[in-house]
DOTOR-735901 format. One record per residue (C-alpha): residue number from 1; residue in three letters; y, z, x. Coordinates in steps of 0.1 Angstrom, whole numbers, plus 5000, padded with zeros to 4 digits. Layout:
BEGIN
num|residu|Y|Z|X
NUM|ALA|Y|Z|X
...
END
This chain:
BEGIN
num|residu|Y|Z|X
1|MET|4868|4883|4959
2|ALA|4834|4897|4971
3|ILE|4835|4917|5003
4|THR|4803|4929|5020
5|ILE|4802|4953|5049
6|ASN|4770|4961|5069
7|ALA|4765|4995|5083
8|THR|4738|5017|5098
9|THR|4732|5055|5094
10|ARG|4746|5075|5123
11|THR|4729|5107|5135
12|ASP|4747|5111|5169
13|LEU|4778|5130|5158
14|GLY|4808|5146|5175
15|LYS|4839|5134|5193
16|GLY|4819|5124|5224
17|ALA|4795|5103|5204
18|SER|4823|5086|5186
19|ARG|4840|5078|5219
20|ARG|4808|5062|5232
21|LEU|4804|5043|5200
22|ARG|4838|5027|5203
23|LEU|4831|5016|5238
24|THR|4803|4994|5224
25|GLU|4827|4977|5199
26|HIS|4815|4998|5170
27|LEU|4833|5025|5150
28|PRO|4823|5056|5131
29|ALA|4826|5058|5093
30|ILE|4817|5080|5064
31|ILE|4807|5074|5028
32|TYR|4811|5102|5002
33|GLY|4815|5109|4965
34|SER|4787|5110|4938
35|GLY|4762|5122|4963
36|ASP|4758|5136|4998
37|PRO|4782|5123|5025
38|VAL|4766|5100|5050
39|SER|4779|5092|5085
40|LEU|4778|5056|5094
41|THR|4782|5031|5123
42|ILE|4799|4998|5117
43|ASP|4804|4968|5140
44|GLN|4842|4961|5146
45|ARG|4835|4925|5137
46|GLU|4826|4936|5101
47|ILE|4860|4952|5097
48|ARG|4885|4931|5116
49|PRO|4886|4901|5092
50|HIS|4897|4924|5064
51|VAL|4921|4949|5080
52|ASP|4952|4928|5073
53|ASN|4942|4917|5038
54|GLU|4957|4939|5011
55|VAL|4929|4928|4987
56|PHE|4905|4948|5009
57|TYR|4921|4980|4999
58|ALA|4920|4973|4962
59|SER|4885|4959|4959
60|ILE|4850|4972|4952
61|VAL|4832|4966|4985
62|ASP|4794|4961|4988
63|LEU|4784|4984|5015
64|VAL|4749|4975|5028
65|VAL|4734|5005|5047
66|ASP|4704|5000|5070
67|GLY|4697|4966|5056
68|LYS|4688|4979|5021
69|LYS|4687|4952|4994
70|LYS|4708|4973|4970
71|ALA|4743|4977|4983
72|GLU|4764|5007|4975
73|LYS|4796|5001|4955
74|VAL|4825|5017|4974
75|ILE|4863|5015|4979
76|VAL|4882|5021|5011
77|ARG|4898|5056|5009
78|ASP|4912|5059|5044
79|ILE|4914|5038|5075
80|GLN|4926|5050|5109
81|HIS|4940|5027|5135
82|HIS|4941|5030|5173
83|PRO|4976|5041|5184
84|PHE|4983|5010|5204
85|LYS|4953|4987|5200
86|ILE|4945|4965|5171
87|ASP|4911|4981|5164
88|VAL|4902|5005|5136
89|ILE|4888|5038|5148
90|HIS|4875|5053|5116
91|VAL|4869|5043|5080
92|ASP|4863|5065|5049
93|PHE|4845|5049|5020
94|GLN|4841|5065|4985
95|ARG|4813|5056|4961
96|VAL|4824|5044|4927
97|ASP|4809|5048|4893
98|ALA|4813|5017|4871
99|LYS|4816|5039|4840
100|LYS|4843|5063|4853
101|PRO|4880|5056|4856
102|MET|4894|5060|4891
103|HIS|4927|5065|4909
104|ILE|4936|5038|4934
105|ASN|4968|5025|4951
106|VAL|4977|4988|4944
107|GLN|5003|4967|4961
108|LEU|5034|4954|4943
109|HIS|5044|4917|4947
110|PHE|5081|4910|4939
111|ILE|5091|4876|4927
112|GLY|5125|4861|4918
113|GLU|5146|4880|4943
114|GLU|5165|4849|4955
115|VAL|5176|4839|4920
116|ALA|5184|4873|4906
117|PRO|5221|4874|4895
118|GLY|5227|4905|4915
119|VAL|5218|4886|4947
120|LYS|5227|4850|4939
121|VAL|5260|4857|4921
122|GLY|5269|4893|4931
123|GLY|5259|4891|4968
124|GLY|5240|4923|4965
125|LEU|5213|4937|4988
126|VAL|5177|4943|4975
127|SER|5159|4976|4980
128|HIS|5121|4979|4976
129|VAL|5119|5016|4967
130|LEU|5081|5014|4962
131|ASN|5057|4988|4977
132|GLU|5026|5002|4959
133|VAL|5017|5023|4929
134|GLU|4988|5045|4920
135|VAL|4969|5033|4890
136|ILE|4940|5046|4868
137|CYS|4914|5022|4857
138|LEU|4877|5014|4856
139|PRO|4864|4998|4889
140|LYS|4860|4964|4872
141|ASP|4897|4964|4862
142|ILE|4912|4971|4896
143|PRO|4940|4945|4901
144|GLU|4944|4928|4935
145|PHE|4982|4934|4930
146|ILE|5008|4940|4904
147|GLU|5035|4913|4900
148|VAL|5071|4925|4895
149|ASP|5096|4899|4882
150|VAL|5131|4908|4893
151|SER|5147|4875|4886
152|ALA|5170|4889|4859
153|VAL|5182|4920|4877
154|GLU|5220|4923|4879
155|LEU|5241|4939|4907
156|GLY|5237|4976|4903
157|GLY|5206|4971|4882
158|ALA|5171|4984|4888
159|VAL|5134|4981|4878
160|HIS|5116|5013|4869
161|LEU|5079|5021|4865
162|THR|5080|5017|4828
163|ASP|5094|4982|4832
164|LEU|5062|4971|4850
165|LYS|5038|4949|4831
166|MET|5004|4964|4836
167|PRO|4971|4944|4833
168|LYS|4948|4953|4805
169|GLY|4929|4985|4811
170|VAL|4952|4996|4839
171|GLU|4975|5027|4836
172|LEU|5001|5040|4859
173|ALA|4991|5075|4872
174|ALA|5027|5087|4873
175|MET|5032|5079|4836
176|SER|4997|5090|4824
177|HIS|5010|5122|4808
178|GLY|5040|5106|4791
179|ASP|5066|5124|4812
180|GLU|5097|5102|4814
181|SER|5110|5122|4844
182|HIS|5084|5105|4865
183|ASP|5098|5071|4857
184|THR|5107|5063|4893
185|THR|5128|5034|4904
186|VAL|5107|5006|4919
187|PHE|5134|4981|4929
188|SER|5172|4979|4929
189|ILE|5201|4956|4938
190|HIS|5232|4973|4952
191|ALA|5265|4962|4966
192|PRO|5267|4960|5004
193|LYS|5287|4988|5020
194|VAL|5322|4979|5033
195|VAL|5326|4989|5069
196|VAL|5362|4995|5081
197|ALA|5368|4984|5116
198|GLU|5378|5012|5140
199|ASP|5409|4992|5151
200|ASP|5421|4991|5115
201|GLU|5415|5028|5111
202|GLU|5434|5036|5143
203|ALA|5463|5014|5131
204|GLU|5465|5032|5098
205|ALA|5463|5067|5115
206|ALA|5489|5059|5142
207|PRO|5525|5070|5135
208|ALA|5551|5043|5129
209|ALA|5572|5033|5159
210|PRO|5608|5046|5157
211|ALA|5634|5021|5147
212|ALA|5656|5007|5175
213|GLU|5692|5019|5176
END
């Protein structure tokens, strides 16, 4: 999925300038890495269509600055939202080098929960311990997401990082040094807790009535 964002160089800096910028339906941004950082201005309409799309955060974005023919290849490193409005208030972009491996977070997509024995037969509750993982790969190998098949998980069972099937050329950052202690649980199915009603507890705690003479 090719994503292109248009931006212009920004020279009017500071909190006041950023506030005035947002009043015109624009937002401040910055691009850094492999060169000097550059402050940018972006129209909100360039960002809004992508904010709720998880692919946006795991894609190489073509950032066109000042209408130049050659776009800069970047990833979204940070995005700040307004506390109570839908708008974005700041975006950090990082330049990428096609020849250098990079660290990036990728979403997990769980499939098979409904048919997992721990749920279908055991009546267990699912727990998504992790919803994303940090991976290491070349920019061209960044996956849109990583699929996690949990259709065989039993009650009390779990899926760990080492159980994930990673795409070719993609490595889990947590396991990159071969330390099994970092083999975190990703997903589990556990039995629901049994809640004892207060009336039942009081009945058990109350002393027995004396027998009639």
